[in-house]
N, C-alpha and C positions, 0 to 999 in steps of 0.2 A: 383379501392380502391387506395390511397394511400397507396406510400412503404411501410412511417412506420407504416400502419396501417395492410399491410401482414405480418410484422417482428412483431408486438405485438401482433397482433390474433391468427398468425397459426401456425404449430407445426414448431418445428427447424429444419430447414436445411440443406442440408451438406455446404453451401456456411457461413452461417452462423458459426453451428461448427468448419467450420477451423478457421476463427476468433478468436475464441474461443484456438482455441490450439496454434496460432501462437503467441497471448497474452496472454498464458500460457511459454512457450517457454523463451517470453523474461521476462518473470515474475523472472521464473526460477534461467536467469544468474542474474535478476537486485538482488532476494534475499541474491544470492550468495554473489550478489558485496558491499550490502547493509552491512554485515554480515563481513566481511573477514580481518576489523580490530580483531575482537573479537578472529578469530582463532590465525593471528597473530601473537597478543599482548604480548605473553611469549616472540616471538623469539627476537620480536621487542625491546623488555625493556634489551633482555642479549646483541642486540647490541649497543644501546644507553645506557644501563645505570640510565632507567630511573626513575623516582621516583614518588611517590603513584599519585600523583598531574597530571604527565604529563603521566602517565598512563591513568587517567580519561579524558585528554583533547586528549590522540593518539585514544580514544574509541569513544570522544565523536563531535568529529571538524567535519566529513562528516554527522552527523546526522542535526550541524546544517548548513552545504551546504546545506543539502534537507531537512528543513526546509524554508532555504531563497528561493532557487528554486524554492518551492512547492507552496507561495505562489508570487511569484513576476514573474516566466517560466511557472507555466502550466497557469496564463489568457490567454497566446498568442493565446493557443490552444481555444478559443475562435473568435481571431477570424481572423488567419490564417490556422487552420484548423486540427483536431487532427493527422493526417498522416503527416503533411508536421513537424508538432512540433514534434511529434513520433522519426521521421529520425531523424533529427536534434539533437536531446539527445545522442542518442544515435552513432554516431558519435564524440560529444562531449566527453561522457563518457570513449572510447575506449582510445582517447588520455587522457582524469584525471586518468585513471587506468594504463596508459602505465607508464604514467609521476611518478606518486605515485610509483612505481615498480623500476623509474631510480633513487629516492631521496638520495642522499648522505648522508642525513641527516637530525636529528628530524626537524627543523623549516622548514626543503623545505618540507620534506612529509607531515605536518599537511597544507598547500598551496595545495599540488596537491591532500588530501584528501580532504581537503576542495572543490577545483576545481570540482573532480570528482563529491561530494557528492550536488552539484549546480543544476545535470544534471540526475541522480540517483533521485534527487526528483518532478524535472518538469515533467519526462516521468511519475508517477503512476499514478498521477490522468488522461491523457489522454485514458490511457490503462485499467483505471476503467469504464472512462463514455463510452468508444468507446465496451468495450464489452458488461454491460447494456444497450447501445442502439440497439446492434445484437441478444440480449437475448428477445425473448416470455413474454407478465406478465406474462406465465401460468409458466412460469420453469426460471422465472429470479432469486430468491433467489438458487433455486438449482445451474446452470449457474454460476455465482456469487462465491458459496460457492467453485464449482473444478477449479475456474479461480486462486480463492484467495490461493490454496492449492500451485500454486507455489511459492510465495515465501519460507513456510517451506522447501520443497521439494529443490529448494538451497539451503537453509541453511544446511540442516540434509546432501545434497550433499557434498556440502561446507565442511561441517566437517569433514568429512570419505577422501573427497579428500585433505582435507587440511593437512594431516597425512603424506601424501606420498609429494606432494609436497614441503611438508617444508623441509620434511627429505633428499631429494634429490634436492632439488634446495635453500633454506635455504626461508627468508620469502619471497623473490621479488615474486618465485613460482607462488602463489594462484595469486597475479596480475596480471603476465603476463596469465598467464593463461585464465581471468576475458575477457581482454582485446584480445583476441584472438576471443576466441568464440562469444566473442559481438561484434565483426566484422563482422565474416559471419552470426551471427542472422539479423543485420544490410542486408544485401543481400539481406537476404529470406525478411523481412518486405520491403523493397522497389518493388520488386517482389510480392509480395501479399496483401500486407496492405490495404484495401478501404479506402476509408472517411468517418465521418460518415454523413450518410443520413439525419442527422437534421443540422449538420453545413452548407450543400450543400442547402438543403429550405428556412434556416433562414439567413444565412450572403449571400449564390448568387452567390460565388468567380467566376471567368473566368473559364469558360469549366466546370461548376454547371450541366446543364442538360447532356452533356454527360457522365460524370461521373454516374450519379444519373441514369439514361439508361442501365448504364454499369453492374453497380448492380442490380437492375432488370430483366435483363436479366441472369441472377446467377440464381435468384429465380425464371424464368420461366415467369416471367414477357413480355407482349411485352411493345415497348418505350413508351414515352411518346411526346409530343409538346412542351411541357411548365412545366418548373416547377408546382407542388401545390401549391396556395399560402401559404407566412408565416401565421403562427399563434402570432406571436408575431411582435408590428409594432412601436418599441419601436426609440424613435427619439433621445434620448441621446449617442454624439458620442465616448462621452471619455468611454475607457474601464473599469478603475476603478470605472467611478464614474456608470455606469450602474453597476456592477458588486459588488459594493456595496451596491444600491439602492435597487436592487431587493432580496441581502439577511438580509437587517436590516430594512426591511416594514413591517410593522404591525404582521400575525400571522408568519412570517416568522423570525421573527428578534427574539424572544423567542425562536424560534428550531434553528437554529442556535447557540445563545449563549449554551445551553444544548448539543446541537449535541459535537460545540467544547469542552464545559467541561467534554461530557466521552470519545471523542478519545484524548485527553491530556492527563489527568489521565492512561487510558490505553497503550497508548504508550509511558508514562513514565516506567510506571511496564515491559512494551517489554521492552525497551533498557536498563532500568537495568539488565534486567533478560538475556539478550543473547547477551550485553557485559562484565559482570562480574561472568557467573556462569562458565565461562572455569576458570578464574583466582583462583576463588576462592576455587571449586574443588579440583584445582592443589594444593594450597597452604593448603585444610585439606588434601589429598592424599599422596603430594608430589610424583604425578605420573601426568605429564603436558598430557600424551595419554587417561587418564581418564577425565581428564577437557576436552578435546576437543572431547572426546564421551558425557561426560554428556548434552556440550551444544549440538552438535548434536543430540542428543536424542529430544534435547529442540524443536526442528526443528521439528523431526518426534511425536512430540507432536501436531504440528502447523496441519501438515499431516491430524491429526486422528481428530483435531479440524475439519478444514473444511469439512470432509466426516459429521460428525456431523452438521455442519448445512445444506449441502446439503441435508442430509435427510430430518432435524428437518423444515426443510423453506419448506415443500414441506407442513407441517403440521399446520406449526405456524406460523402467522405471524413473519418476520424479525426481528423486532425490539423485540420483545419477546426472541429468541432467542440469539439473542447476549446480552441481559440481564442475560438470564441462562449461557451462555460460561465466563462471565464476572465476574458473582456472583462465579458461580467457584474456578475462579483463588482465594479470598479471601481463604478462603480453601485451595489449593492447595502452596501459596506462608507460609501459614503458616505448615503447613502439613512437607512441605520442611525444615523450620527452625527448627518442632523440630526433624527430623533426620537428622538432618544436619550430623552429624558424621556417621555416618552408611550408609559406600556406598553405597552397594547392595542396601538398599531403596530408598536412593540417587538417584541412576541412573532412577529407574523405577520410583520418582516420580518427575522426569526431565521429562517426558514422560508430567506428568498432570501439569506443568506448560508452556509448551509449547501448550495442548491444551486449556490453557484458554489467554494464552500471543497472540502469534502466532495467534490461530483461532479466536479471540476477532479483532486481528490487521485484517482479511480477513471478518469480520462480517461484521466491523464500513466501509469497504471500500463497503460491496454488500446493506445497509443501508442511503448511504452519497447519491450518484446520481439522485436516485427518486426524493428524498428533492425538486429538484433547475430546472428550467425549462432549456428546451435549450441553449439560446441563452447564459448562465449564468455560466452552469453545473460545466466545468472544471477549469472554475477560482474559484465559489462555492467549492467544494471538494479538490483543491490546497489550499485554503485559511485555510480549516479547516488543512490541512496537513502541511501546513505551521506553525501554530498556534501551529501545535499539537508537532512539529518535534522540535521548538523552547524550549519549555517547557521539551518535548526527551532532547536535548543536557545540560540540567540543570540534569539528571536523578544520570549517572553515573558519574559526578562532585560531586551533595548529595553525594553519598554512598561512593566516596573516602574521601568527606570528614566525611561522618559517622565513617568510618573505622578508618581512622587516631586519632579521638578523643575518641575511645575506646570502639563502638559496635565490636558488635562480627558477624560475617558473618550473623545468624542465626535472630539478630536482625533489620538488615537491611532486609532483606524477612520478615521479620514481615511487617514494614515500608511501602513497598509496598501491602502487603495483602489491609491493609486498602485503598490504592489513586486505587488497583483496586475496594473495596466497594464505593468507591465514583464513579469509572464511570460506577456499576453497577445502580446502585441509579442513576446520568442523565438520559442515556437509557432511566430507567422505567419514568420518569418524562420526557423526549420528544418525547413515546410513546402515554400519556395522552392529551397530545393539541392532535393527532390524532383522534378525536373523534366527533359525529355529523356532524357537517355540512362542519368539517372539514377534515372528512376521509379521501378524496384523496391527492394522490402524485402530482407531478409532470407532472409527467409523464402521467397517467389515465387523467389530466384538459387537457395535448395537446390535449388527447383522441378524448376526447366528443368535443372540439374549432375542431377537422377537421373533427369530424361527421356533426356539423353545418353544416365546409363550403364544404362538398360534397353532404348536402341538398337541399346549395342554389346554387350552381350549375346546 
């Protein structure tokens, strides 16, 4: 039986869970690094005397880098492999975070933070795809929900840890800490991270058969004398040409449009909440630590959202679960706005914000890989994230613009509550494209094609 078929149809084995655990650890530090500027924004403002516009730029420049990295660097994983792409990205993240911590001025900090963002954005699609491909069909939704909790765990731990790091080492401490931890994880990933089986079969790089059999041995399978035949035979040589053709042909085009709209609006609300909650709550309460705690509780909500997604995904279609989480966000954002001046209630509602916004992000990470076939999967997910994060780059800046024009903090949360309602509508429209003859996702279609190949042998 083909190795991919064993992974899809069989129970989750220890090796598969080991891949998931390693990727969770990578996403924990990634979640911390993505939001580290939100934890240090107040300290950076004091250090360099930043105005509101500059604060918005600090909060969003990494997001812009992540958008560009996801769009233009993530597709390289489909050409050179998920493993090589992840390892290279990790090394460059270490460089970027170290340089960010060493930045002597506001302008240079923006350059280094943008550089780090490029590879933070580039690595996430490869991690998502690798976990999705090593999960069984029966457990994919739950596995992706568990995996996705790494981001809010990293954000939550980072928020509480940043209080101590900033108190003892200033704003530079959190950046140096993340560089050290990422360097250690890079060593672990080099030793333990496998290549995507789909990539080995479809792309057939040098040493593919040896790597294929090594993975098979860890799953208890005997070695094969040759790789199974690929399920796709795209003769187009252009990396981006193949990618765009696969994403915008036939039914896939409308699914891509709905997915991009759904993800972009969700991630805009996510980055607003995760970039401005600490500062706005600090301004409201006059206590920087309460602001950081509120920000960390948003991340705690993301952990709860991940658990909810993992549980509900065993009973409902993952796209329906995503719609429920995101729809809940509209209610949570409006409630947060209504009680913004009541500190005790705000801290509770910060968890609800996180369930929707942070939990919604991991939900989109779960539903996006199966939409696309193996040969374009990382690139397609990367372009989705790239588009979303370019939109998200605008979110803190729009918030800063609205606040400068007289909007109150509750008003801005209401605006992004409406944005979440658009996201819920878009994912519902995406789900409706899967009906009748279109009900199978790309992974299920590939499984059927493999069955035909096996039958023809």
